[in-house]
N, C-alpha and C positions, 0 to 999 in steps of 0.2 A: 843339544846341537852336536853335529858331527865334528870330531877332532882329528886333525892331521898329525901323524907321527912322522917327522922329517927323517928319522933314522931308517924306519922300515918302509917309508912312503906308502903308508896305509891310512885310510880314514876309518874311524871307529865311532860307533854309537855309544851311548852311555852304558856303563856297566851296571846291571840291575839283576841280582839273583832272582830267579823265578820263585813265586810264592808257592807253587805246587811242585812237588819233588819230581823232576824228570826221570828219576830212577824207578818210579812206580810205573805200572801199566796204565793205559788209558782207561781200561775197564775199572780198575781200582778207583781211579779218580772220579769216574762218572757216578758209580753207585754211592760214593762218599758225598759228593756234592749234592746229588738229588735227595739224599737223606736229610739234609740240613733245612730245607724249606718245603716240606711235603705238600702243603696245600697251595703253593704258588702255581699259577697256570704257566706251563712251559710252552704249549703249542695250541693254536687254533687252526683247524682246517677250514679254509674259506669255502671249499667246495661242498662240504657236508655240514659245517657248523660244529663238528666234533671238537671238544675241548679235552686236553690231556694235562693233568697236573704232574708235578715232579714226582709225587708218590706213585701215581699210576705208571709213569714212564719207567721208574725204577723197578716196579713189580713186573711190568711187561718185558723189560730188558732181561731180568733174571730168568723169567719163564722161557723166553726165547733161547737163552743160553742152555738151559737144562734140556729143553726139547732137542735142540740141535746136537747136543753132546750125547744124550741117551738114545734118541730115536734115529738120528742121522749119522751117528758115530763120528761127529766132527770134533776135532781136537787141534791143539797147537800146530800151526804150520799147514793145515789143510786149507786149500784155496777156495774162496767163495767169490762169486761174481754177482753183482747187483746191476741189473739192466732195468731200472725202475724210474718212474716219475715221482714227483713229490707227494705221494700218498701218505696218509697219516701214520702208517706203520713203519715207515723207513727208519726213523731213529732207533726204535726198539730193536729191530733186527740187526742194524749196523752195530749198535752198542753191545748186543748179545754176542756177536762174533768177536768183538774186541775182548770181552770177558774170557773167551776161550783161547785167545791168541791165534784165531784163524784170520789170516790177512784177507782183506776185502778189496776186490778189483771193481771199481765203479765205472759203469758205462752209461751212455745216454740212451734213453728209451726210444729215441727217434732213429737210431742207427739201423741201416739196412743190413741184409745178410752179409754182403761183402765186408762191411765194417766189422761186424761181429766175428766173422771168420778170421780176419786179420788180428784183432785184439785178443779174443779168447784163445786164439792159437798161440799167443805168447805165454799166457799164464796157466792154461789148461785146467780150469776150475773143476772141482768135484761136486759143487752145489751151486745152482744158479737161481736167483730170484728175479722174476720178471713180472710184467703186467698181462692182463687178459688180451690187450690189443697187440702185443708183440710176442706172445708165447709160441706161435707157430714159426715165426722168424727165428727165434732162439733155437727151437728144435731142429729146424732145417740146417742151421749153422752147425749145431753139434753133430748132426749126421754127416755133413760135409767134412768136418774135422775128425770124424770117427772117435768122438769122445762119448763116454757113457755117464755124464754128469746127471745128477738128480735135478729136476726142474720143479720149482715151487712158484705158484702164481700168487703174488703178494696181495693183490686186491680181490682175491677170491675169499668169500666168507668161510669156507672150509679150512683154508690155510690159516686164517685169523684164529679159528677155534683151536687148531693143532698147536699153534705157536704160543697162544696167550691164555689158554685154560689153566686153572690152578695145577701146580706141579709139586710132586713130593720133594721136600727138601728146600723149598723156596724161602721159608721163614728164616732159616739159619744160614742161608747161603753167604759164603765169603769168597771173593774173587781169588783165584790162585795166583801165585807169583810166577811170572812168565820168563824170568831171566833178564839178561842184559837188555835194557830198553833202547840202547843205541843200536843194537844189532837185531832186535826183534821187529819184524815188519808188521805194521798195523793196517796200512792203507796203501793201495796202488792206484794212482791216478795216471792219466795219460798226458804227455806233452801235447801242446795245443794242436799240432798237426796242420797249422795254417799254411806252412811252407813246405812240409814234407810229411811222410808217414809218421804217425805218433809212435812214441816209445813208452813203455810201462815204467813209471817213476815210483820207486819204493819209498815210503815214508815210515820212519820208525815210530815206536811209541813215544820216545823222548822228544822227537821233532814235533809231535802233535800236542805235547804238554807244555814245552818250554816257552813258546811265544806269548803266553797269556800271563801278564804280570798282575792282573787283578783277580779277585775272587769274591763272588756274592756281593755285588752292589745291588742292594734291594731297592732299585728304582722301578720305574714303570715304562722303561724303554721297550718299544715294539719294533721288531726287525722283519724285513721282507726281502727275499731273494728268489727270483724266478728260476735260476739255474738248477739243473739236477746235480747230484753229487758226482757226476763225471768231472765237474770243474772244481778245482781245489778252493776257489773263492767261495763256493757254496758250502763246502765243509768248514771253512774258516768262520762263516756266518753261523753255522750250526754250533760250533764250539764256543764262539763268542756268546751266543745266547745261553748256553749251558753254564759256562764258567762265570758269567757275570750276572746271573739271576734275571735275565731278560725273558721276553716272550717273543715267539716267532709266529708269523703267519705263513702258512704253507698252502700251495695250490698246485694241482697237477695240470692246470690249463696253461697254454703257452702265453708268452708275453705279448701284449699289445699295449700301446700307450693309453688307450681308453680304459682297459681293464686294470692296468697298473694304477691309474688315477682313482678308479673306483675303490680298489683295495686300500690305498693310502688314506683316502677320505673316510671310508667306512670304519676302519680299525684304528684310525689316528696313528698311523705308522710314523715312527720317529727316525728310523735308520733304514736306508735302502742301499743295496749294492747293485751296481749296473755297469756293464762295459760302455765305453763312449758312444757306440752307435745307438744303443737303446736309450741312453740319456738324451741324445740328440732328437730321437723320435718323441720322447716324453715332453721335452721342451717345446718342440714344434706343435704338438697337440695342445698343450696348455696355453701357449700363446694364441693359437687360432681360436680357442674357446673363451679366452679371457679368464682362465682358471689360475689359481695360485696353489702352492704346495705348503700351506701354513703349518701343518703338523710336523713336517720334516725338520729335523735338526742337523742330520748328517746324510749326505749322499756320498757313499764311498764309490770311487770310480777307478778302474784299472783294467789291465789286459791289453791295452794299446794306447796310442797317443790320444790325448784329449785336447782338441783345438781350443785355444783360449776364448774364441768367440762363443763356443758352446758353454764353457764354464761361466763366462760373464752373464749370458742369458739365463742359465740355470740359477745362478746366485740371485739374480733379480727376482725370480719366482719364489725364492726361499726367504727373502727378507721379511722380518728383521732377525729371526731366530736361527735360520738354517744356513748351511754352507756346503759347498762341494769340496771333498777332500780326495786328492789324487794319490793313489798308492802305487808302488812299484815292487814287483817280486816275480817269482817264477816257481813252477811246481817243484823243481829240483832243490830250491832253497828251503822248502818246507814252510814258507810263509812270506810275510811282507819284509822287504829289505829297507824301504824308505817310505815316508809319508809326508805329504805337503800339508803341514799344519798352519802355515802362514799365508797361503794364497799367493806365493811368489810366482809371477807369470812364467809359464813354460817350464817350471821346475818340478821335479819329482820329490822335492822336499829334502828332509834330513834323515839320517839313518836311525832305525829303531834300535832298541836295546840289544846289546850282545852280538851285534853284527859288525864284521870287518869287511871293508871294500877297498879295492885298489884299482887304478886305471893303468892298463898295460898297452904299450905300443903294439899295433897289430903285426907289423912286419918283424920286429926284433924281440918283443916281449919285455922290453925295458919298462920299468915302473916310472910313471910320469908325475909331474908336479901339478898343483892346482892350475886350472884354466887350460890344461892340455888334454886333447881329446884322444880316446883310445877305447879298448875293450874293457867293459866293466867285469871285474872278477870278485866273487863273493865267498866269504867263509863264515859259518856260524859256529857256536859252541858245540853243537851236535852235528856230526858229519853226515854228508849225503850218503844215503843207504844204497844207492846204486840203481841202475836200470835192471829190471827183473830178467834174469837169465841172459844178460847181455854185457859180459865183462869188457868186451872191446869198446863199446860205446861209453861205458862207465869210465874207463881209463882215458878215453879221448876227451871227456868232459872236464876232467880234473887236471890241475897243474901238479907238479911233483910235490909241492908243499900243501896240497889239499884245498886250494881255491877252486871254486866252480867257474868255468869259463862260460859266461852267460850268452855270448854272441851278440850282446847289445853294445852299442857305441854311445859314449857319453863322456862327461867330465864333471868335476867339482869346481865351483867357484871358490874364491878365497875365504868366503864365510861358511863353507861347508854344505852348500846346497848342491844337490845332484841334478844333473840335466841329462836326459836321454835324447840323443839326437837321431838314432835309428838302430835298426838291427843289421848286423853285418850280413846275415843271410838275405836280407831284403835290399841291400845296396845294389843300385844299378851301376853299370860300368859302360861309359861311352868314350871311346878313343883315349883311354888312359885316365879319364876323370871318373870320380865316384859321385853318384847322385843319390841323395837321401830322399826316398819317397815321402817321408813325413813332412819335409820342408815344402814340397810341392802341394801336398794335401792340405797343409795349413793355409797356403796361399789360395787354393781353390775355395775352401769353405768360408773365406772372408768375402767372397763375392755374394751379393745379396740374393742372387738367384739360386745358389747352391745350398742344398741341405747337408749332403755327405758326399765324400769322394774317396777314391782309392787310386793310387798310381802304381802301376806294375811295369815291368820291362818285357817287351816282345822282341825277339831277335830280328835284326835286319836280314832280309833274305839273301844278301850278298856278303862274301867275306869282308872283314873279319867277324861278321855276325854280331856286331855290337848291340847293346840293349837300346831299344827305342822307348823312351818314357811315354807311357800311354795312360790316359785318365778315364776312369768310369765315374760318372757323376749322377747322383740323385738330385732332382730339382725340388724346390719348396712347392707346397701345394698350390699357391696362387700364381705360380710361374709355369704351370703345366703347358702353356701355349708356346714354350720355347723350342719345341721340336723344329729342327731345321736351322737353329741358330748356334749350332756347335762351333762353327768356324769363328763366329764373333767372340765367344767366350775363350776359344783357343788363342785368338790373337791378343785378347786382353791379358791373359796369363803370360804368354810368351814374351810380350813386350816388357815384362817386369823381371825377366830372367836373363842371366848370362847365356851365351850361345849354347854351351855344352849341356845346360840344364833344360833346354826347351822340350816341350811335349812333342817330340818328332813322330811318335806313334799315333797321335791324334787324341781327340776327346769325344767320348760317346755318352749320350744320355741313356740311362737304364731305369727301369721301373723300380728296381730294388737291387742293392749290392748283395753279392753272395755272402752268406754268414755261416759261421759254425753254429752248433746247437746252443751255445751260450750267448750268441749275439755278436761275437767278434767278427771282423771282416775276414773271410777266408781267401787269403791271397792266392792260394793255389787255384781255386775255382775262378777267382777274378782274372788271373792270367789266361786261363782257358777261354773265358768269355771274351776277353780283349782280343785274343787271337781270332776267334770266330767273327767278331764284329769288324776287325780290320780286314779280314779276308772278304767279307761281304761287301765292304766298301770298295776293295780292289776289283772284285768281280762285277760290281755295278758300274765301274768306270768313274767313280766319284773322287778319285785321288787327284 
């Protein structure tokens, strides 16, 4: 449980020294762990049926490292970019780069040229891995950036041959020591970018090793995650599989509730990670078909607020053996901050091991007591490695004593449970009042007609240009005839709210809410769409 220190006004998770030495490099850990259970299946590719054992993965990882070092002149500090889907070769190449100490910047394969230009322009990679479907987009992005990086198409058979054919020296290979693991960057992921342009978050070797307190649990757990390695949650699932002796199911196909159910059933998946919008879709699909999720023991959920109604419905599908666990964290913290192990309604749970959190008043920075709401600030044993090539933003994120200012608003109750009430960047402001979108969204999804909702602020056209709370709503499948009844739902919601919280910008039905590549709601795009819809309403004289 989380413990409150009255002297420092900080909350602390249990102290638990990591089993694996964080002073090692990730590559050292990987080849050592894989060596212990050589015949155990590590991965099954659902698209091709290809199975990879721990021994095969270890060999392919070493061969990839040797090829990249000897043929591509890649060494410690040289930047690699992976713009790839979840094809079967991804772990081998990623781990091979870790062995060399070459930091890997992971991007989503669905990104368009403008996205790649912005993000590759930050790290300026020397080597890029991509897929056949996006290689031309990658090359055009490099041309626009005037970069001369080498491009390798990972799902090309010729690339497979180059990377994984037998290599001289592979039998006696030993990973080199890379130096201080707190200062050596292993992975670069991007902040979510749902409210602003993403930044490149550096994660050190120590940060990637320390969060995992278990090692080689020889169970039969099978994990599934649709997200590409652009999202830190996908990397966490990969490392959880590796360090706990689990098996992962991988697919390059995009998420759909029907396909997710097919894979869960076919491979008897026990662990799934999904953001709340994807979970809502899966629940809706299973309920409509009368399906249950009997093999699942854990659905890990995170990335945004999870409405209690969705969690209740999901748990009903998982009975008697499974349960939804809500986690809270951010890329900059290097992993999970808290996890809800007890199913306490609306809570983000208790702190994980070796994490310190405090609640600070937004206006003054004063540290607050239990039950008082403010900004959540986090510090781990292993410090934030910074935003790549962006010292100004790095310093802006940190307090003078090394806590990360998350931008999230919340509080601890007296028993040590953390509650996230909203993000400060998402807060709407109306005539001096603050409005938390998450509270309005939770109210909307309690309506039987509503599947999912997002609330954003659009500016009032007249001074002082206050935020007008505006809702975009997906309706449930059997309520598709609701078009034209927006005003009825708007009235139902507004009648339950104090005057300043009312949805003054209106309520609009949409076929689907705008999402990021990982399934989170993209609030930046949602705001753009809300502005368009509100303008159409004005132009049509429907106000």
